[in-house]
BALOBA-1460 file (C-alpha; in Angstrom, 3 decimals):
// residues 313
<rec num="1" residu="m" x="7.818" y="-7.268" z="-17.693"/>
<rec num="2" residu="g" x="5.751" y="-5.897" z="-20.652"/>
<rec num="3" residu="e" x="7.530" y="-5.755" z="-24.052"/>
<rec num="4" residu="h" x="7.087" y="-2.792" z="-26.402"/>
<rec num="5" residu="g" x="3.598" y="-3.161" z="-27.928"/>
<rec num="6" residu="a" x="2.233" y="-5.585" z="-25.336"/>
<rec num="7" residu="r" x="-0.997" y="-4.653" z="-23.442"/>
<rec num="8" residu="r" x="0.345" y="-4.023" z="-19.908"/>
<rec num="9" residu="f" x="-1.307" y="-3.662" z="-16.568"/>
<rec num="10" residu="d" x="-0.124" y="-2.083" z="-13.379"/>
<rec num="11" residu="l" x="-2.160" y="-3.799" z="-10.678"/>
<rec num="12" residu="h" x="-0.788" y="-2.431" z="-7.566"/>
<rec num="13" residu="s" x="-0.682" y="1.437" z="-6.633"/>
<rec num="14" residu="h" x="-1.670" y="3.599" z="-3.904"/>
<rec num="15" residu="s" x="-3.544" y="7.005" z="-3.818"/>
<rec num="16" residu="t" x="-3.998" y="9.938" z="-1.406"/>
<rec num="17" residu="f" x="-6.727" y="7.746" z="0.114"/>
<rec num="18" residu="s" x="-3.854" y="5.930" z="1.916"/>
<rec num="19" residu="d" x="-0.069" y="6.503" z="1.692"/>
<rec num="20" residu="g" x="0.226" y="7.778" z="-1.904"/>
<rec num="21" residu="s" x="0.792" y="11.350" z="-2.926"/>
<rec num="22" residu="f" x="-1.379" y="11.284" z="-6.051"/>
<rec num="23" residu="s" x="-5.271" y="11.191" z="-6.367"/>
<rec num="24" residu="p" x="-6.790" y="8.435" z="-8.296"/>
<rec num="25" residu="e" x="-7.490" y="10.864" z="-11.121"/>
<rec num="26" residu="e" x="-3.793" y="11.684" z="-11.375"/>
<rec num="27" residu="l" x="-2.897" y="8.011" z="-11.267"/>
<rec num="28" residu="i" x="-5.293" y="7.312" z="-14.220"/>
<rec num="29" residu="g" x="-3.647" y="10.306" z="-16.131"/>
<rec num="30" residu="q" x="-0.169" y="8.916" z="-15.529"/>
<rec num="31" residu="a" x="-1.194" y="5.458" z="-16.520"/>
<rec num="32" residu="r" x="-2.799" y="6.727" z="-19.709"/>
<rec num="33" residu="a" x="0.491" y="8.774" z="-20.460"/>
<rec num="34" residu="a" x="2.621" y="5.553" z="-19.836"/>
<rec num="35" residu="g" x="0.536" y="3.665" z="-22.384"/>
<rec num="36" residu="l" x="-1.109" y="1.142" z="-19.862"/>
<rec num="37" residu="a" x="-4.062" y="-0.903" z="-20.664"/>
<rec num="38" residu="g" x="-5.396" y="-0.648" z="-17.241"/>
<rec num="39" residu="i" x="-4.434" y="-0.296" z="-13.478"/>
<rec num="40" residu="a" x="-5.380" y="-1.112" z="-9.924"/>
<rec num="41" residu="v" x="-5.724" y="1.307" z="-7.174"/>
<rec num="42" residu="t" x="-5.206" y="-0.727" z="-3.939"/>
<rec num="43" residu="d" x="-5.238" y="1.594" z="-0.895"/>
<rec num="44" residu="h" x="-4.582" y="0.113" z="2.520"/>
<rec num="45" residu="d" x="-7.136" y="-1.389" z="4.795"/>
<rec num="46" residu="s" x="-10.295" y="0.580" z="3.685"/>
<rec num="47" residu="l" x="-13.230" y="-0.064" z="1.471"/>
<rec num="48" residu="t" x="-14.772" y="3.414" z="1.719"/>
<rec num="49" residu="q" x="-12.891" y="4.857" z="-1.087"/>
<rec num="50" residu="l" x="-13.848" y="2.117" z="-3.736"/>
<rec num="51" residu="s" x="-16.805" y="4.010" z="-5.132"/>
<rec num="52" residu="a" x="-14.779" y="7.215" z="-5.464"/>
<rec num="53" residu="v" x="-12.056" y="5.365" z="-7.286"/>
<rec num="54" residu="r" x="-14.838" y="3.753" z="-9.561"/>
<rec num="55" residu="a" x="-16.196" y="7.152" z="-10.180"/>
<rec num="56" residu="a" x="-12.848" y="8.488" z="-11.197"/>
<rec num="57" residu="a" x="-12.273" y="5.649" z="-13.500"/>
<rec num="58" residu="r" x="-15.712" y="6.116" z="-15.221"/>
<rec num="59" residu="e" x="-15.169" y="9.870" z="-15.640"/>
<rec num="60" residu="a" x="-11.961" y="9.201" z="-17.380"/>
<rec num="61" residu="g" x="-13.011" y="6.293" z="-19.333"/>
<rec num="62" residu="f" x="-10.068" y="4.155" z="-18.266"/>
<rec num="63" residu="p" x="-10.000" y="0.599" z="-16.994"/>
<rec num="64" residu="v" x="-9.228" y="0.434" z="-13.175"/>
<rec num="65" residu="l" x="-9.622" y="-2.137" z="-10.593"/>
<rec num="66" residu="a" x="-10.695" y="-0.559" z="-7.358"/>
<rec num="67" residu="g" x="-9.244" y="-2.730" z="-4.734"/>
<rec num="68" residu="l" x="-7.446" y="-2.709" z="-1.376"/>
<rec num="69" residu="e" x="-4.205" y="-4.020" z="0.188"/>
<rec num="70" residu="v" x="-5.004" y="-5.657" z="3.577"/>
<rec num="71" residu="s" x="-2.256" y="-5.518" z="6.092"/>
<rec num="72" residu="a" x="-1.980" y="-9.035" z="7.926"/>
<rec num="73" residu="a" x="0.456" y="-11.223" z="9.552"/>
<rec num="74" residu="c" x="1.383" y="-14.885" z="10.095"/>
<rec num="75" residu="a" x="1.763" y="-15.745" z="13.834"/>
<rec num="76" residu="a" x="3.644" y="-18.928" z="12.904"/>
<rec num="77" residu="t" x="6.519" y="-17.092" z="11.105"/>
<rec num="78" residu="g" x="6.198" y="-13.711" z="12.941"/>
<rec num="79" residu="r" x="6.206" y="-12.138" z="9.499"/>
<rec num="80" residu="k" x="3.901" y="-9.439" z="7.976"/>
<rec num="81" residu="v" x="1.853" y="-10.629" z="4.975"/>
<rec num="82" residu="h" x="0.001" y="-8.364" z="2.537"/>
<rec num="83" residu="v" x="-3.057" y="-9.530" z="0.597"/>
<rec num="84" residu="l" x="-4.625" y="-7.501" z="-2.358"/>
<rec num="85" residu="g" x="-8.407" y="-7.705" z="-2.644"/>
<rec num="86" residu="f" x="-10.423" y="-7.034" z="-5.822"/>
<rec num="87" residu="g" x="-14.124" y="-7.294" z="-6.861"/>
<rec num="88" residu="l" x="-15.301" y="-5.806" z="-3.673"/>
<rec num="89" residu="e" x="-18.041" y="-3.316" z="-2.587"/>
<rec num="90" residu="a" x="-18.492" y="-1.493" z="0.750"/>
<rec num="91" residu="t" x="-21.649" y="-2.371" z="2.346"/>
<rec num="92" residu="a" x="-24.276" y="0.198" z="3.413"/>
<rec num="93" residu="d" x="-23.469" y="0.018" z="7.047"/>
<rec num="94" residu="g" x="-19.714" y="-0.696" z="6.813"/>
<rec num="95" residu="f" x="-20.267" y="-3.922" z="8.650"/>
<rec num="96" residu="g" x="-19.054" y="-6.595" z="6.257"/>
<rec num="97" residu="p" x="-16.644" y="-9.187" z="7.296"/>
<rec num="98" residu="l" x="-13.692" y="-7.571" z="5.650"/>
<rec num="99" residu="e" x="-14.862" y="-4.076" z="6.689"/>
<rec num="100" residu="r" x="-14.721" y="-5.044" z="10.269"/>
<rec num="101" residu="m" x="-11.322" y="-6.477" z="10.131"/>
<rec num="102" residu="v" x="-9.679" y="-3.570" z="8.379"/>
<rec num="103" residu="a" x="-11.437" y="-0.888" z="10.351"/>
<rec num="104" residu="g" x="-9.600" y="-2.147" z="13.412"/>
<rec num="105" residu="t" x="-6.331" y="-1.941" z="11.579"/>
<rec num="106" residu="l" x="-7.021" y="1.488" z="10.423"/>
<rec num="107" residu="r" x="-7.991" y="2.857" z="13.836"/>
<rec num="108" residu="a" x="-4.803" y="1.268" z="15.232"/>
<rec num="109" residu="r" x="-2.606" y="2.603" z="12.653"/>
<rec num="110" residu="c" x="-3.987" y="6.156" z="12.790"/>
<rec num="111" residu="a" x="-3.603" y="6.320" z="16.586"/>
<rec num="112" residu="n" x="-0.059" y="4.900" z="16.358"/>
<rec num="113" residu="t" x="0.877" y="7.302" z="13.648"/>
<rec num="114" residu="l" x="-0.409" y="10.332" z="15.565"/>
<rec num="115" residu="w" x="1.523" y="9.238" z="18.722"/>
<rec num="116" residu="q" x="4.668" y="8.948" z="16.643"/>
<rec num="117" residu="a" x="4.090" y="12.545" z="15.312"/>
<rec num="118" residu="w" x="3.291" y="13.795" z="18.885"/>
<rec num="119" residu="t" x="6.598" y="12.134" z="20.161"/>
<rec num="120" residu="i" x="8.523" y="13.908" z="17.493"/>
<rec num="121" residu="a" x="6.819" y="17.280" z="18.094"/>
<rec num="122" residu="r" x="7.454" y="16.979" z="21.891"/>
<rec num="123" residu="a" x="11.094" y="16.123" z="21.245"/>
<rec num="124" residu="m" x="11.462" y="19.106" z="18.980"/>
<rec num="125" residu="r" x="10.068" y="21.392" z="21.797"/>
<rec num="126" residu="s" x="11.795" y="19.981" z="24.763"/>
<rec num="127" residu="g" x="14.303" y="21.835" z="26.777"/>
<rec num="128" residu="p" x="15.858" y="25.310" z="26.190"/>
<rec num="129" residu="a" x="17.579" y="24.335" z="22.748"/>
<rec num="130" residu="g" x="15.708" y="25.093" z="19.548"/>
<rec num="131" residu="p" x="13.664" y="22.592" z="17.756"/>
<rec num="132" residu="c" x="16.370" y="21.198" z="15.595"/>
<rec num="133" residu="d" x="18.821" y="20.926" z="18.353"/>
<rec num="134" residu="a" x="16.265" y="19.294" z="20.685"/>
<rec num="135" residu="l" x="15.685" y="16.653" z="17.829"/>
<rec num="136" residu="a" x="19.424" y="16.015" z="17.460"/>
<rec num="137" residu="a" x="19.661" y="15.443" z="21.108"/>
<rec num="138" residu="a" x="16.996" y="12.794" z="20.684"/>
<rec num="139" residu="g" x="19.156" y="10.986" z="18.221"/>
<rec num="140" residu="v" x="17.571" y="12.256" z="14.941"/>
<rec num="141" residu="a" x="20.131" y="12.492" z="12.152"/>
<rec num="142" residu="e" x="20.624" y="15.763" z="10.275"/>
<rec num="143" residu="p" x="18.349" y="17.864" z="12.398"/>
<rec num="144" residu="g" x="18.811" y="20.998" z="10.084"/>
<rec num="145" residu="l" x="16.614" y="19.067" z="7.562"/>
<rec num="146" residu="v" x="13.479" y="19.169" z="9.633"/>
<rec num="147" residu="d" x="10.799" y="21.898" z="9.574"/>
<rec num="148" residu="p" x="10.885" y="23.651" z="12.907"/>
<rec num="149" residu="a" x="7.114" y="24.465" z="12.529"/>
<rec num="150" residu="f" x="6.201" y="20.731" z="12.616"/>
<rec num="151" residu="t" x="2.962" y="20.054" z="14.241"/>
<rec num="152" residu="l" x="0.257" y="17.324" z="14.487"/>
<rec num="153" residu="d" x="-1.983" y="19.918" z="12.751"/>
<rec num="154" residu="r" x="0.516" y="19.951" z="9.774"/>
<rec num="155" residu="v" x="0.433" y="16.147" z="9.720"/>
<rec num="156" residu="a" x="-3.482" y="16.343" z="9.574"/>
<rec num="157" residu="e" x="-3.315" y="18.733" z="6.702"/>
<rec num="158" residu="v" x="-0.998" y="16.317" z="4.642"/>
<rec num="159" residu="c" x="-3.315" y="13.435" z="5.129"/>
<rec num="160" residu="a" x="-6.669" y="15.197" z="4.937"/>
<rec num="161" residu="a" x="-7.701" y="13.434" z="1.791"/>
<rec num="162" residu="g" x="-7.114" y="9.986" z="3.203"/>
<rec num="163" residu="t" x="-8.660" y="7.428" z="5.463"/>
<rec num="164" residu="a" x="-5.743" y="7.394" z="8.088"/>
<rec num="165" residu="a" x="-2.448" y="9.052" z="8.992"/>
<rec num="166" residu="y" x="0.726" y="7.064" z="7.919"/>
<rec num="167" residu="k" x="4.566" y="7.530" z="8.499"/>
<rec num="168" residu="q" x="4.809" y="9.021" z="4.984"/>
<rec num="169" residu="h" x="2.511" y="11.882" z="6.046"/>
<rec num="170" residu="v" x="4.632" y="12.613" z="9.186"/>
<rec num="171" residu="m" x="7.839" y="12.610" z="7.011"/>
<rec num="172" residu="e" x="6.140" y="14.870" z="4.463"/>
<rec num="173" residu="a" x="5.336" y="17.343" z="7.205"/>
<rec num="174" residu="l" x="8.746" y="16.998" z="8.884"/>
<rec num="175" residu="v" x="11.364" y="17.181" z="5.885"/>
<rec num="176" residu="h" x="9.368" y="17.972" z="2.759"/>
<rec num="177" residu="l" x="11.436" y="15.541" z="0.660"/>
<rec num="178" residu="p" x="10.606" y="12.510" z="-1.498"/>
<rec num="179" residu="y" x="11.079" y="9.130" z="-0.238"/>
<rec num="180" residu="t" x="14.030" y="8.427" z="-2.492"/>
<rec num="181" residu="d" x="16.117" y="11.270" z="-1.248"/>
<rec num="182" residu="v" x="19.115" y="10.039" z="0.688"/>
<rec num="183" residu="s" x="18.490" y="12.576" z="3.570"/>
<rec num="184" residu="y" x="14.953" y="11.580" z="3.828"/>
<rec num="185" residu="q" x="16.102" y="7.907" z="4.255"/>
<rec num="186" residu="r" x="18.508" y="9.031" z="7.040"/>
<rec num="187" residu="v" x="16.003" y="10.836" z="8.932"/>
<rec num="188" residu="y" x="13.399" y="8.081" z="8.617"/>
<rec num="189" residu="r" x="15.733" y="5.492" z="9.870"/>
<rec num="190" residu="s" x="16.804" y="7.583" z="12.840"/>
<rec num="191" residu="i" x="13.245" y="8.226" z="14.007"/>
<rec num="192" residu="f" x="11.342" y="4.993" z="13.099"/>
<rec num="193" residu="k" x="14.130" y="2.248" z="13.096"/>
<rec num="194" residu="g" x="16.268" y="0.846" z="15.740"/>
<rec num="195" residu="s" x="16.242" y="2.796" z="18.926"/>
<rec num="196" residu="g" x="14.433" y="5.732" z="17.274"/>
<rec num="197" residu="i" x="12.236" y="7.877" z="19.486"/>
<rec num="198" residu="a" x="9.069" y="6.794" z="17.406"/>
<rec num="199" residu="v" x="9.671" y="3.300" z="16.981"/>
<rec num="200" residu="s" x="6.271" y="1.641" z="17.344"/>
<rec num="201" residu="d" x="4.087" y="-0.866" z="15.517"/>
<rec num="202" residu="i" x="0.542" y="-2.218" z="15.769"/>
<rec num="203" residu="g" x="-1.011" y="-5.714" z="15.680"/>
<rec num="204" residu="y" x="-2.377" y="-7.220" z="12.304"/>
<rec num="205" residu="p" x="-5.026" y="-9.817" z="11.571"/>
<rec num="206" residu="e" x="-3.971" y="-13.351" z="10.618"/>
<rec num="207" residu="a" x="-3.280" y="-13.547" z="6.802"/>
<rec num="208" residu="v" x="-5.550" y="-16.619" z="6.352"/>
<rec num="209" residu="d" x="-8.433" y="-14.731" z="7.981"/>
<rec num="210" residu="a" x="-7.830" y="-11.880" z="5.748"/>
<rec num="211" residu="v" x="-8.158" y="-14.043" z="2.785"/>
<rec num="212" residu="r" x="-11.178" y="-15.626" z="4.260"/>
<rec num="213" residu="a" x="-12.762" y="-12.182" z="4.903"/>
<rec num="214" residu="i" x="-12.143" y="-11.067" z="1.404"/>
<rec num="215" residu="r" x="-13.849" y="-14.178" z="-0.047"/>
<rec num="216" residu="e" x="-16.758" y="-13.829" z="2.439"/>
<rec num="217" residu="q" x="-17.314" y="-10.310" z="1.397"/>
<rec num="218" residu="g" x="-17.398" y="-11.427" z="-2.348"/>
<rec num="219" residu="g" x="-14.020" y="-10.486" z="-3.381"/>
<rec num="220" residu="v" x="-10.911" y="-12.092" z="-4.948"/>
<rec num="221" residu="a" x="-7.704" y="-12.523" z="-2.897"/>
<rec num="222" residu="v" x="-4.233" y="-12.066" z="-4.240"/>
<rec num="223" residu="l" x="-0.943" y="-12.518" z="-2.277"/>
<rec num="224" residu="a" x="1.033" y="-9.404" z="-2.566"/>
<rec num="225" residu="h" x="4.954" y="-9.382" z="-3.025"/>
<rec num="226" residu="p" x="5.720" y="-12.635" z="-1.373"/>
<rec num="227" residu="g" x="9.402" y="-12.158" z="-1.985"/>
<rec num="228" residu="q" x="9.524" y="-8.825" z="-0.204"/>
<rec num="229" residu="m" x="7.973" y="-10.166" z="2.891"/>
<rec num="230" residu="d" x="9.122" y="-13.847" z="2.721"/>
<rec num="231" residu="s" x="5.579" y="-15.044" z="2.659"/>
<rec num="232" residu="w" x="6.266" y="-18.238" z="0.767"/>
<rec num="233" residu="s" x="5.797" y="-20.889" z="3.622"/>
<rec num="234" residu="i" x="2.137" y="-19.634" z="4.189"/>
<rec num="235" residu="i" x="0.916" y="-19.988" z="0.553"/>
<rec num="236" residu="p" x="-0.500" y="-23.390" z="1.086"/>
<rec num="237" residu="d" x="-2.573" y="-22.156" z="4.075"/>
<rec num="238" residu="l" x="-3.665" y="-19.166" z="2.119"/>
<rec num="239" residu="v" x="-4.760" y="-21.284" z="-0.950"/>
<rec num="240" residu="d" x="-6.798" y="-23.550" z="1.643"/>
<rec num="241" residu="a" x="-8.382" y="-20.300" z="2.816"/>
<rec num="242" residu="g" x="-9.382" y="-19.261" z="-0.806"/>
<rec num="243" residu="l" x="-6.353" y="-17.418" z="-2.182"/>
<rec num="244" residu="e" x="-6.816" y="-17.015" z="-6.050"/>
<rec num="245" residu="g" x="-3.846" y="-15.107" z="-7.343"/>
<rec num="246" residu="i" x="-0.128" y="-14.191" z="-6.595"/>
<rec num="247" residu="e" x="1.853" y="-11.042" z="-7.370"/>
<rec num="248" residu="a" x="4.841" y="-12.228" z="-9.254"/>
<rec num="249" residu="y" x="6.043" y="-8.886" z="-10.738"/>
<rec num="250" residu="h" x="7.047" y="-6.283" z="-8.218"/>
<rec num="251" residu="p" x="9.954" y="-3.918" z="-7.958"/>
<rec num="252" residu="d" x="11.362" y="-5.685" z="-4.967"/>
<rec num="253" residu="h" x="11.219" y="-9.112" z="-6.825"/>
<rec num="254" residu="g" x="14.328" y="-10.157" z="-8.370"/>
<rec num="255" residu="d" x="14.526" y="-12.945" z="-10.964"/>
<rec num="256" residu="a" x="14.533" y="-15.676" z="-8.358"/>
<rec num="257" residu="d" x="11.460" y="-14.318" z="-6.642"/>
<rec num="258" residu="r" x="9.545" y="-13.723" z="-9.687"/>
<rec num="259" residu="e" x="10.362" y="-17.430" z="-10.897"/>
<rec num="260" residu="r" x="9.384" y="-18.774" z="-7.559"/>
<rec num="261" residu="a" x="6.089" y="-16.965" z="-7.577"/>
<rec num="262" residu="l" x="5.381" y="-18.144" z="-11.003"/>
<rec num="263" residu="a" x="6.217" y="-21.769" z="-9.769"/>
<rec num="264" residu="a" x="3.813" y="-21.322" z="-6.948"/>
<rec num="265" residu="a" x="0.992" y="-20.036" z="-9.423"/>
<rec num="266" residu="g" x="1.427" y="-23.113" z="-11.276"/>
<rec num="267" residu="e" x="1.445" y="-25.566" z="-8.554"/>
<rec num="268" residu="h" x="-1.605" y="-24.053" z="-6.762"/>
<rec num="269" residu="g" x="-3.644" y="-22.965" z="-9.809"/>
<rec num="270" residu="l" x="-3.333" y="-19.108" z="-9.030"/>
<rec num="271" residu="f" x="-3.524" y="-16.436" z="-11.490"/>
<rec num="272" residu="v" x="-0.524" y="-13.977" z="-11.841"/>
<rec num="273" residu="t" x="-0.587" y="-10.308" z="-11.303"/>
<rec num="274" residu="g" x="2.166" y="-7.638" z="-11.143"/>
<rec num="275" residu="g" x="2.518" y="-3.916" z="-10.338"/>
<rec num="276" residu="s" x="4.712" y="-1.043" z="-9.336"/>
<rec num="277" residu="d" x="3.382" y="-0.633" z="-5.805"/>
<rec num="278" residu="f" x="3.483" y="3.097" z="-6.749"/>
<rec num="279" residu="h" x="3.234" y="5.661" z="-4.008"/>
<rec num="280" residu="g" x="4.206" y="8.845" z="-5.740"/>
<rec num="281" residu="r" x="6.741" y="10.909" z="-3.796"/>
<rec num="282" residu="y" x="6.128" y="8.614" z="-0.849"/>
<rec num="283" residu="g" x="7.763" y="5.643" z="-2.406"/>
<rec num="284" residu="a" x="10.539" y="4.268" z="-4.655"/>
<rec num="285" residu="p" x="9.166" y="3.518" z="-8.044"/>
<rec num="286" residu="a" x="9.427" y="6.472" z="-10.463"/>
<rec num="287" residu="g" x="6.043" y="6.231" z="-11.947"/>
<rec num="288" residu="m" x="2.985" y="4.248" z="-12.860"/>
<rec num="289" residu="g" x="4.023" y="1.402" z="-15.019"/>
<rec num="290" residu="a" x="7.585" y="1.028" z="-13.506"/>
<rec num="291" residu="c" x="6.605" y="-2.607" z="-13.034"/>
<rec num="292" residu="t" x="3.767" y="-4.260" z="-14.930"/>
<rec num="293" residu="v" x="2.338" y="-7.650" z="-15.911"/>
<rec num="294" residu="d" x="1.253" y="-8.315" z="-19.624"/>
<rec num="295" residu="a" x="-2.349" y="-9.088" z="-20.234"/>
<rec num="296" residu="e" x="-1.399" y="-12.432" z="-21.901"/>
<rec num="297" residu="v" x="0.339" y="-13.424" z="-18.576"/>
<rec num="298" residu="a" x="-2.354" y="-12.141" z="-16.360"/>
<rec num="299" residu="g" x="-4.833" y="-14.073" z="-18.446"/>
<rec num="300" residu="p" x="-8.531" y="-14.443" z="-18.507"/>
<rec num="301" residu="r" x="-9.012" y="-14.319" z="-14.763"/>
<rec num="302" residu="v" x="-7.687" y="-10.696" z="-14.579"/>
<rec num="303" residu="a" x="-9.719" y="-9.908" z="-17.562"/>
<rec num="304" residu="g" x="-12.696" y="-11.083" z="-15.853"/>
<rec num="305" residu="l" x="-12.027" y="-8.712" z="-12.970"/>
<rec num="306" residu="f" x="-11.996" y="-5.769" z="-15.266"/>
<rec num="307" residu="e" x="-15.199" y="-6.908" z="-16.770"/>
<rec num="308" residu="r" x="-16.635" y="-7.263" z="-13.339"/>
<rec num="309" residu="e" x="-15.859" y="-3.841" z="-12.407"/>
<rec num="310" residu="a" x="-18.537" y="-2.378" z="-14.744"/>
<rec num="311" residu="g" x="-21.246" y="-3.709" z="-12.338"/>
<rec num="312" residu="l" x="-19.682" y="-2.716" z="-9.055"/>
<rec num="313" residu="r" x="-20.583" y="0.417" z="-7.192"/>
């Protein structure tokens, strides 16, 4: 999306505040270099970073929506659902309805990730074999790729700028390779997928509750990448809960997903967004602007979100 000369927005990206490898300042610099008209920084499950993102945008003189991506689920389908939130502010005591919801997710995620890191470190140091051989015995592919000095302290250093520890931080400390590297993918799958030694997940709030919490805290809720997560069946319930937008343009959306999202937007009166879901070296898109939505398609409701940012802290 985004023909030459059109004003383009990348409304989905992640920074060092969650599981991205670039700071908000660096994301803004890349967006400006890519000729974008504006971006959104939507880190996971936290509002504490919003003021810092807004400060970076003001300093750079560049249009940025400071938002978040709420990790949720649908009990009826058993699927995860992600919801973007815009137009939000953190409260003085951190006790707003959305803040209370995401704080639980963030604590659980951090504890789970540290357990995963500890499990890997323990496997590397078990028995008389060296760290790499010990990890191979635990079923990890290509043990020669892993850093024998891997520790929880190193993971903590990698994610020091953020609000929690993520698997991406564990992998950075373990193999020092970008997400797109084929060896990274093999190590990742052998550890975190199937019968891997660090397979573990956490519980998530109901998606309809996430939408309600975003609305109750004064924000605007947008369904993220419904094609990626097969979130289609829950759209009517989310609309009833207050959903206002849908992400049609995303790197994991093919033509069919994009058209289905656009049809859902028309059916339910939702505005349309799009973005790269950029994570830097921790994700697949090559850079800011890898997937965008034209300002004309995003329309006045997205333009209104950018105007609203000027009055938010």
